[in-house]
Every structure is written in C-alpha cells, then in structure tokens.
Chimera marker file (.cmm) of the C-alpha trace (Angstrom):
<marker_set name="trace">
<marker id="1" x="41.712" y="54.372" z="-134.754" r="1" g="1" b="0" radius="0.5"/>
<marker id="2" x="44.212" y="51.850" z="-133.431" r="1" g="1" b="0" radius="0.5"/>
<marker id="3" x="46.826" y="52.880" z="-130.886" r="1" g="1" b="0" radius="0.5"/>
<marker id="4" x="50.285" y="53.599" z="-132.179" r="1" g="1" b="0" radius="0.5"/>
<marker id="5" x="53.011" y="51.071" z="-131.450" r="1" g="1" b="0" radius="0.5"/>
<marker id="6" x="56.108" y="52.116" z="-129.558" r="1" g="1" b="0" radius="0.5"/>
<marker id="7" x="58.124" y="52.200" z="-132.783" r="1" g="1" b="0" radius="0.5"/>
<marker id="8" x="55.532" y="54.453" z="-134.430" r="1" g="1" b="0" radius="0.5"/>
<marker id="9" x="55.582" y="56.840" z="-131.444" r="1" g="1" b="0" radius="0.5"/>
<marker id="10" x="59.379" y="57.005" z="-131.531" r="1" g="1" b="0" radius="0.5"/>
<marker id="11" x="59.407" y="57.645" z="-135.284" r="1" g="1" b="0" radius="0.5"/>
<marker id="12" x="56.728" y="60.342" z="-134.978" r="1" g="1" b="0" radius="0.5"/>
<marker id="13" x="58.625" y="62.115" z="-132.201" r="1" g="1" b="0" radius="0.5"/>
<marker id="14" x="61.894" y="61.891" z="-134.152" r="1" g="1" b="0" radius="0.5"/>
<marker id="15" x="60.339" y="63.384" z="-137.295" r="1" g="1" b="0" radius="0.5"/>
<marker id="16" x="58.566" y="66.078" z="-135.278" r="1" g="1" b="0" radius="0.5"/>
<marker id="17" x="61.835" y="67.186" z="-133.702" r="1" g="1" b="0" radius="0.5"/>
<marker id="18" x="63.603" y="67.311" z="-137.073" r="1" g="1" b="0" radius="0.5"/>
<marker id="19" x="60.715" y="69.384" z="-138.477" r="1" g="1" b="0" radius="0.5"/>
<marker id="20" x="60.928" y="71.773" z="-135.536" r="1" g="1" b="0" radius="0.5"/>
<marker id="21" x="64.659" y="72.157" z="-136.103" r="1" g="1" b="0" radius="0.5"/>
<marker id="22" x="63.869" y="73.683" z="-139.509" r="1" g="1" b="0" radius="0.5"/>
<marker id="23" x="62.893" y="76.829" z="-137.607" r="1" g="1" b="0" radius="0.5"/>
<marker id="24" x="66.321" y="77.134" z="-135.968" r="1" g="1" b="0" radius="0.5"/>
<marker id="25" x="69.215" y="79.171" z="-137.333" r="1" g="1" b="0" radius="0.5"/>
<marker id="26" x="71.211" y="77.049" z="-139.799" r="1" g="1" b="0" radius="0.5"/>
<marker id="27" x="74.138" y="76.252" z="-137.507" r="1" g="1" b="0" radius="0.5"/>
<marker id="28" x="71.896" y="75.201" z="-134.645" r="1" g="1" b="0" radius="0.5"/>
<marker id="29" x="69.773" y="73.156" z="-137.022" r="1" g="1" b="0" radius="0.5"/>
<marker id="30" x="72.775" y="71.129" z="-138.205" r="1" g="1" b="0" radius="0.5"/>
<marker id="31" x="74.084" y="70.628" z="-134.674" r="1" g="1" b="0" radius="0.5"/>
<marker id="32" x="70.623" y="69.747" z="-133.327" r="1" g="1" b="0" radius="0.5"/>
<marker id="33" x="69.820" y="67.293" z="-136.116" r="1" g="1" b="0" radius="0.5"/>
<marker id="34" x="73.102" y="65.434" z="-135.657" r="1" g="1" b="0" radius="0.5"/>
<marker id="35" x="72.602" y="65.259" z="-131.899" r="1" g="1" b="0" radius="0.5"/>
<marker id="36" x="69.030" y="63.955" z="-132.276" r="1" g="1" b="0" radius="0.5"/>
<marker id="37" x="70.132" y="61.305" z="-134.781" r="1" g="1" b="0" radius="0.5"/>
<marker id="38" x="72.931" y="60.144" z="-132.493" r="1" g="1" b="0" radius="0.5"/>
<marker id="39" x="70.726" y="60.018" z="-129.398" r="1" g="1" b="0" radius="0.5"/>
<marker id="40" x="67.884" y="58.127" z="-131.069" r="1" g="1" b="0" radius="0.5"/>
<marker id="41" x="70.383" y="55.677" z="-132.569" r="1" g="1" b="0" radius="0.5"/>
<marker id="42" x="72.112" y="55.253" z="-129.194" r="1" g="1" b="0" radius="0.5"/>
<marker id="43" x="68.825" y="54.359" z="-127.491" r="1" g="1" b="0" radius="0.5"/>
<marker id="44" x="67.604" y="51.726" z="-129.959" r="1" g="1" b="0" radius="0.5"/>
<marker id="45" x="68.481" y="48.921" z="-127.556" r="1" g="1" b="0" radius="0.5"/>
<marker id="46" x="67.708" y="50.555" z="-124.211" r="1" g="1" b="0" radius="0.5"/>
<marker id="47" x="65.590" y="49.048" z="-121.451" r="1" g="1" b="0" radius="0.5"/>
<marker id="48" x="61.878" y="49.746" z="-121.154" r="1" g="1" b="0" radius="0.5"/>
<marker id="49" x="62.473" y="52.083" z="-118.220" r="1" g="1" b="0" radius="0.5"/>
<marker id="50" x="65.175" y="54.002" z="-120.105" r="1" g="1" b="0" radius="0.5"/>
<marker id="51" x="62.902" y="54.202" z="-123.161" r="1" g="1" b="0" radius="0.5"/>
<marker id="52" x="60.144" y="55.733" z="-121.074" r="1" g="1" b="0" radius="0.5"/>
<marker id="53" x="62.483" y="58.369" z="-119.627" r="1" g="1" b="0" radius="0.5"/>
<marker id="54" x="63.968" y="59.022" z="-123.067" r="1" g="1" b="0" radius="0.5"/>
<marker id="55" x="60.575" y="59.545" z="-124.684" r="1" g="1" b="0" radius="0.5"/>
<marker id="56" x="59.387" y="61.828" z="-121.876" r="1" g="1" b="0" radius="0.5"/>
<marker id="57" x="62.491" y="64.029" z="-122.045" r="1" g="1" b="0" radius="0.5"/>
<marker id="58" x="62.450" y="64.330" z="-125.848" r="1" g="1" b="0" radius="0.5"/>
<marker id="59" x="58.700" y="65.027" z="-125.829" r="1" g="1" b="0" radius="0.5"/>
<marker id="60" x="59.283" y="67.823" z="-123.314" r="1" g="1" b="0" radius="0.5"/>
<marker id="61" x="62.046" y="69.159" z="-125.561" r="1" g="1" b="0" radius="0.5"/>
<marker id="62" x="59.759" y="69.125" z="-128.617" r="1" g="1" b="0" radius="0.5"/>
<marker id="63" x="56.997" y="70.945" z="-126.729" r="1" g="1" b="0" radius="0.5"/>
<marker id="64" x="59.425" y="73.526" z="-125.372" r="1" g="1" b="0" radius="0.5"/>
<marker id="65" x="60.954" y="74.138" z="-128.799" r="1" g="1" b="0" radius="0.5"/>
<marker id="66" x="57.531" y="74.417" z="-130.433" r="1" g="1" b="0" radius="0.5"/>
<marker id="67" x="56.539" y="77.030" z="-127.841" r="1" g="1" b="0" radius="0.5"/>
<marker id="68" x="59.733" y="78.999" z="-128.425" r="1" g="1" b="0" radius="0.5"/>
<marker id="69" x="59.569" y="78.921" z="-132.218" r="1" g="1" b="0" radius="0.5"/>
<marker id="70" x="55.902" y="79.753" z="-132.479" r="1" g="1" b="0" radius="0.5"/>
<marker id="71" x="53.065" y="78.049" z="-134.284" r="1" g="1" b="0" radius="0.5"/>
<marker id="72" x="54.562" y="78.158" z="-137.783" r="1" g="1" b="0" radius="0.5"/>
<marker id="73" x="57.932" y="76.824" z="-136.721" r="1" g="1" b="0" radius="0.5"/>
<marker id="74" x="59.639" y="80.064" z="-137.619" r="1" g="1" b="0" radius="0.5"/>
<marker id="75" x="61.451" y="81.872" z="-134.858" r="1" g="1" b="0" radius="0.5"/>
<marker id="76" x="60.476" y="85.204" z="-133.521" r="1" g="1" b="0" radius="0.5"/>
<marker id="77" x="63.595" y="87.362" z="-133.398" r="1" g="1" b="0" radius="0.5"/>
<marker id="78" x="65.855" y="84.860" z="-131.656" r="1" g="1" b="0" radius="0.5"/>
<marker id="79" x="68.537" y="85.896" z="-129.272" r="1" g="1" b="0" radius="0.5"/>
<marker id="80" x="68.249" y="82.786" z="-127.141" r="1" g="1" b="0" radius="0.5"/>
<marker id="81" x="66.798" y="79.343" z="-127.779" r="1" g="1" b="0" radius="0.5"/>
<marker id="82" x="66.539" y="76.682" z="-125.134" r="1" g="1" b="0" radius="0.5"/>
<marker id="83" x="66.126" y="76.273" z="-121.407" r="1" g="1" b="0" radius="0.5"/>
<marker id="84" x="68.605" y="76.091" z="-118.575" r="1" g="1" b="0" radius="0.5"/>
<marker id="85" x="69.424" y="72.618" z="-117.309" r="1" g="1" b="0" radius="0.5"/>
<marker id="86" x="67.980" y="71.852" z="-113.889" r="1" g="1" b="0" radius="0.5"/>
<marker id="87" x="70.910" y="71.285" z="-111.516" r="1" g="1" b="0" radius="0.5"/>
<marker id="88" x="69.015" y="68.439" z="-109.823" r="1" g="1" b="0" radius="0.5"/>
<marker id="89" x="68.730" y="66.586" z="-113.135" r="1" g="1" b="0" radius="0.5"/>
<marker id="90" x="72.455" y="66.944" z="-113.737" r="1" g="1" b="0" radius="0.5"/>
<marker id="91" x="73.062" y="64.847" z="-110.621" r="1" g="1" b="0" radius="0.5"/>
<marker id="92" x="71.136" y="61.980" z="-112.245" r="1" g="1" b="0" radius="0.5"/>
<marker id="93" x="73.388" y="61.905" z="-115.325" r="1" g="1" b="0" radius="0.5"/>
<marker id="94" x="75.906" y="59.120" z="-115.867" r="1" g="1" b="0" radius="0.5"/>
<marker id="95" x="79.531" y="60.123" z="-116.514" r="1" g="1" b="0" radius="0.5"/>
<marker id="96" x="79.052" y="59.320" z="-120.196" r="1" g="1" b="0" radius="0.5"/>
<marker id="97" x="76.080" y="61.706" z="-120.376" r="1" g="1" b="0" radius="0.5"/>
<marker id="98" x="78.000" y="64.510" z="-118.656" r="1" g="1" b="0" radius="0.5"/>
<marker id="99" x="80.796" y="64.059" z="-121.219" r="1" g="1" b="0" radius="0.5"/>
<marker id="100" x="78.243" y="64.239" z="-124.074" r="1" g="1" b="0" radius="0.5"/>
<marker id="101" x="76.757" y="67.387" z="-122.594" r="1" g="1" b="0" radius="0.5"/>
<marker id="102" x="80.209" y="68.966" z="-122.370" r="1" g="1" b="0" radius="0.5"/>
<marker id="103" x="80.934" y="68.084" z="-126.017" r="1" g="1" b="0" radius="0.5"/>
<marker id="104" x="77.637" y="69.661" z="-127.039" r="1" g="1" b="0" radius="0.5"/>
<marker id="105" x="78.511" y="72.790" z="-125.049" r="1" g="1" b="0" radius="0.5"/>
<marker id="106" x="81.886" y="73.034" z="-126.799" r="1" g="1" b="0" radius="0.5"/>
<marker id="107" x="80.283" y="72.587" z="-130.236" r="1" g="1" b="0" radius="0.5"/>
<marker id="108" x="77.694" y="75.271" z="-129.548" r="1" g="1" b="0" radius="0.5"/>
<marker id="109" x="80.346" y="77.704" z="-128.266" r="1" g="1" b="0" radius="0.5"/>
<marker id="110" x="82.335" y="77.157" z="-131.452" r="1" g="1" b="0" radius="0.5"/>
<marker id="111" x="79.257" y="78.029" z="-133.506" r="1" g="1" b="0" radius="0.5"/>
<marker id="112" x="78.696" y="81.221" z="-131.497" r="1" g="1" b="0" radius="0.5"/>
<marker id="113" x="82.229" y="82.396" z="-132.206" r="1" g="1" b="0" radius="0.5"/>
<marker id="114" x="81.863" y="81.628" z="-135.934" r="1" g="1" b="0" radius="0.5"/>
<marker id="115" x="78.667" y="83.698" z="-136.132" r="1" g="1" b="0" radius="0.5"/>
<marker id="116" x="80.269" y="86.817" z="-134.654" r="1" g="1" b="0" radius="0.5"/>
<link id1="1" id2="2" r="1" g="1" b="0" radius="0.2"/>
<link id1="2" id2="3" r="1" g="1" b="0" radius="0.2"/>
<link id1="3" id2="4" r="1" g="1" b="0" radius="0.2"/>
<link id1="4" id2="5" r="1" g="1" b="0" radius="0.2"/>
<link id1="5" id2="6" r="1" g="1" b="0" radius="0.2"/>
<link id1="6" id2="7" r="1" g="1" b="0" radius="0.2"/>
<link id1="7" id2="8" r="1" g="1" b="0" radius="0.2"/>
<link id1="8" id2="9" r="1" g="1" b="0" radius="0.2"/>
<link id1="9" id2="10" r="1" g="1" b="0" radius="0.2"/>
<link id1="10" id2="11" r="1" g="1" b="0" radius="0.2"/>
<link id1="11" id2="12" r="1" g="1" b="0" radius="0.2"/>
<link id1="12" id2="13" r="1" g="1" b="0" radius="0.2"/>
<link id1="13" id2="14" r="1" g="1" b="0" radius="0.2"/>
<link id1="14" id2="15" r="1" g="1" b="0" radius="0.2"/>
<link id1="15" id2="16" r="1" g="1" b="0" radius="0.2"/>
<link id1="16" id2="17" r="1" g="1" b="0" radius="0.2"/>
<link id1="17" id2="18" r="1" g="1" b="0" radius="0.2"/>
<link id1="18" id2="19" r="1" g="1" b="0" radius="0.2"/>
<link id1="19" id2="20" r="1" g="1" b="0" radius="0.2"/>
<link id1="20" id2="21" r="1" g="1" b="0" radius="0.2"/>
<link id1="21" id2="22" r="1" g="1" b="0" radius="0.2"/>
<link id1="22" id2="23" r="1" g="1" b="0" radius="0.2"/>
<link id1="23" id2="24" r="1" g="1" b="0" radius="0.2"/>
<link id1="24" id2="25" r="1" g="1" b="0" radius="0.2"/>
<link id1="25" id2="26" r="1" g="1" b="0" radius="0.2"/>
<link id1="26" id2="27" r="1" g="1" b="0" radius="0.2"/>
<link id1="27" id2="28" r="1" g="1" b="0" radius="0.2"/>
<link id1="28" id2="29" r="1" g="1" b="0" radius="0.2"/>
<link id1="29" id2="30" r="1" g="1" b="0" radius="0.2"/>
<link id1="30" id2="31" r="1" g="1" b="0" radius="0.2"/>
<link id1="31" id2="32" r="1" g="1" b="0" radius="0.2"/>
<link id1="32" id2="33" r="1" g="1" b="0" radius="0.2"/>
<link id1="33" id2="34" r="1" g="1" b="0" radius="0.2"/>
<link id1="34" id2="35" r="1" g="1" b="0" radius="0.2"/>
<link id1="35" id2="36" r="1" g="1" b="0" radius="0.2"/>
<link id1="36" id2="37" r="1" g="1" b="0" radius="0.2"/>
<link id1="37" id2="38" r="1" g="1" b="0" radius="0.2"/>
<link id1="38" id2="39" r="1" g="1" b="0" radius="0.2"/>
<link id1="39" id2="40" r="1" g="1" b="0" radius="0.2"/>
<link id1="40" id2="41" r="1" g="1" b="0" radius="0.2"/>
<link id1="41" id2="42" r="1" g="1" b="0" radius="0.2"/>
<link id1="42" id2="43" r="1" g="1" b="0" radius="0.2"/>
<link id1="43" id2="44" r="1" g="1" b="0" radius="0.2"/>
<link id1="44" id2="45" r="1" g="1" b="0" radius="0.2"/>
<link id1="45" id2="46" r="1" g="1" b="0" radius="0.2"/>
<link id1="46" id2="47" r="1" g="1" b="0" radius="0.2"/>
<link id1="47" id2="48" r="1" g="1" b="0" radius="0.2"/>
<link id1="48" id2="49" r="1" g="1" b="0" radius="0.2"/>
<link id1="49" id2="50" r="1" g="1" b="0" radius="0.2"/>
<link id1="50" id2="51" r="1" g="1" b="0" radius="0.2"/>
<link id1="51" id2="52" r="1" g="1" b="0" radius="0.2"/>
<link id1="52" id2="53" r="1" g="1" b="0" radius="0.2"/>
<link id1="53" id2="54" r="1" g="1" b="0" radius="0.2"/>
<link id1="54" id2="55" r="1" g="1" b="0" radius="0.2"/>
<link id1="55" id2="56" r="1" g="1" b="0" radius="0.2"/>
<link id1="56" id2="57" r="1" g="1" b="0" radius="0.2"/>
<link id1="57" id2="58" r="1" g="1" b="0" radius="0.2"/>
<link id1="58" id2="59" r="1" g="1" b="0" radius="0.2"/>
<link id1="59" id2="60" r="1" g="1" b="0" radius="0.2"/>
<link id1="60" id2="61" r="1" g="1" b="0" radius="0.2"/>
<link id1="61" id2="62" r="1" g="1" b="0" radius="0.2"/>
<link id1="62" id2="63" r="1" g="1" b="0" radius="0.2"/>
<link id1="63" id2="64" r="1" g="1" b="0" radius="0.2"/>
<link id1="64" id2="65" r="1" g="1" b="0" radius="0.2"/>
<link id1="65" id2="66" r="1" g="1" b="0" radius="0.2"/>
<link id1="66" id2="67" r="1" g="1" b="0" radius="0.2"/>
<link id1="67" id2="68" r="1" g="1" b="0" radius="0.2"/>
<link id1="68" id2="69" r="1" g="1" b="0" radius="0.2"/>
<link id1="69" id2="70" r="1" g="1" b="0" radius="0.2"/>
<link id1="70" id2="71" r="1" g="1" b="0" radius="0.2"/>
<link id1="71" id2="72" r="1" g="1" b="0" radius="0.2"/>
<link id1="72" id2="73" r="1" g="1" b="0" radius="0.2"/>
<link id1="73" id2="74" r="1" g="1" b="0" radius="0.2"/>
<link id1="74" id2="75" r="1" g="1" b="0" radius="0.2"/>
<link id1="75" id2="76" r="1" g="1" b="0" radius="0.2"/>
<link id1="76" id2="77" r="1" g="1" b="0" radius="0.2"/>
<link id1="77" id2="78" r="1" g="1" b="0" radius="0.2"/>
<link id1="78" id2="79" r="1" g="1" b="0" radius="0.2"/>
<link id1="79" id2="80" r="1" g="1" b="0" radius="0.2"/>
<link id1="80" id2="81" r="1" g="1" b="0" radius="0.2"/>
<link id1="81" id2="82" r="1" g="1" b="0" radius="0.2"/>
<link id1="82" id2="83" r="1" g="1" b="0" radius="0.2"/>
<link id1="83" id2="84" r="1" g="1" b="0" radius="0.2"/>
<link id1="84" id2="85" r="1" g="1" b="0" radius="0.2"/>
<link id1="85" id2="86" r="1" g="1" b="0" radius="0.2"/>
<link id1="86" id2="87" r="1" g="1" b="0" radius="0.2"/>
<link id1="87" id2="88" r="1" g="1" b="0" radius="0.2"/>
<link id1="88" id2="89" r="1" g="1" b="0" radius="0.2"/>
<link id1="89" id2="90" r="1" g="1" b="0" radius="0.2"/>
<link id1="90" id2="91" r="1" g="1" b="0" radius="0.2"/>
<link id1="91" id2="92" r="1" g="1" b="0" radius="0.2"/>
<link id1="92" id2="93" r="1" g="1" b="0" radius="0.2"/>
<link id1="93" id2="94" r="1" g="1" b="0" radius="0.2"/>
<link id1="94" id2="95" r="1" g="1" b="0" radius="0.2"/>
<link id1="95" id2="96" r="1" g="1" b="0" radius="0.2"/>
<link id1="96" id2="97" r="1" g="1" b="0" radius="0.2"/>
<link id1="97" id2="98" r="1" g="1" b="0" radius="0.2"/>
<link id1="98" id2="99" r="1" g="1" b="0" radius="0.2"/>
<link id1="99" id2="100" r="1" g="1" b="0" radius="0.2"/>
<link id1="100" id2="101" r="1" g="1" b="0" radius="0.2"/>
<link id1="101" id2="102" r="1" g="1" b="0" radius="0.2"/>
<link id1="102" id2="103" r="1" g="1" b="0" radius="0.2"/>
<link id1="103" id2="104" r="1" g="1" b="0" radius="0.2"/>
<link id1="104" id2="105" r="1" g="1" b="0" radius="0.2"/>
<link id1="105" id2="106" r="1" g="1" b="0" radius="0.2"/>
<link id1="106" id2="107" r="1" g="1" b="0" radius="0.2"/>
<link id1="107" id2="108" r="1" g="1" b="0" radius="0.2"/>
<link id1="108" id2="109" r="1" g="1" b="0" radius="0.2"/>
<link id1="109" id2="110" r="1" g="1" b="0" radius="0.2"/>
<link id1="110" id2="111" r="1" g="1" b="0" radius="0.2"/>
<link id1="111" id2="112" r="1" g="1" b="0" radius="0.2"/>
<link id1="112" id2="113" r="1" g="1" b="0" radius="0.2"/>
<link id1="113" id2="114" r="1" g="1" b="0" radius="0.2"/>
<link id1="114" id2="115" r="1" g="1" b="0" radius="0.2"/>
<link id1="115" id2="116" r="1" g="1" b="0" radius="0.2"/>
</marker_set>
C-alpha cells in the first residue's frame, strides 16, 4: 500500500476528530466542530515546521479524546472532558493564540451556564 500524502493525512485526521466529536454532548460538539474547522482552515498555508507541530498536537488531541470517550465513541457518564493545559506550553503560544484560547474559554463557560 502506498504511503499517504500530507493532504490525505490532514484530511484523515480532520475527519477522525469530527467523528470523535459525535460522542460529545451536543453543545460541546458544535463548539468543538467549529473550532476544528477554523483551526484547520487557518493552517492551510503554514510552514512545514508549523504543519508538523499542528499535526502532532491534533493527533494527541484525537488520541486523548478517543481514550476519554471509549471505544464506541460514546461517553461514559461525563462530568469532565479534556485535559488541563500544560503551563510550559502556554509560554510557547503567540499572543494571537492566547486570545483564541481565551475566546474558547469564554464560549465554553457560556455553554456551562446555559446547561444549568
């Protein structure tokens, strides 16, 4: 079997993440899908180095989410989904990325209040 091209690997990862999001509660699924779409679109023209980092981080995310949701993609009773952000990684973020992270935090807090 021939090796996958970079574009095929990106597309496979993207589709895998969207499939995994089907196992999330509805509000998180919508928020997660929009964020994934925006991030993959934003990185279409990145450098080779950035693409490598991007693919590694999103692959780690997909693996982590798959482990949390279980083999069938359906959550065990979920009280908490996700992992804490490593403080050392936060220091590597550009200002633009910190702003995006803050916006995501605000959106997720708004969803939590709606679900109460």
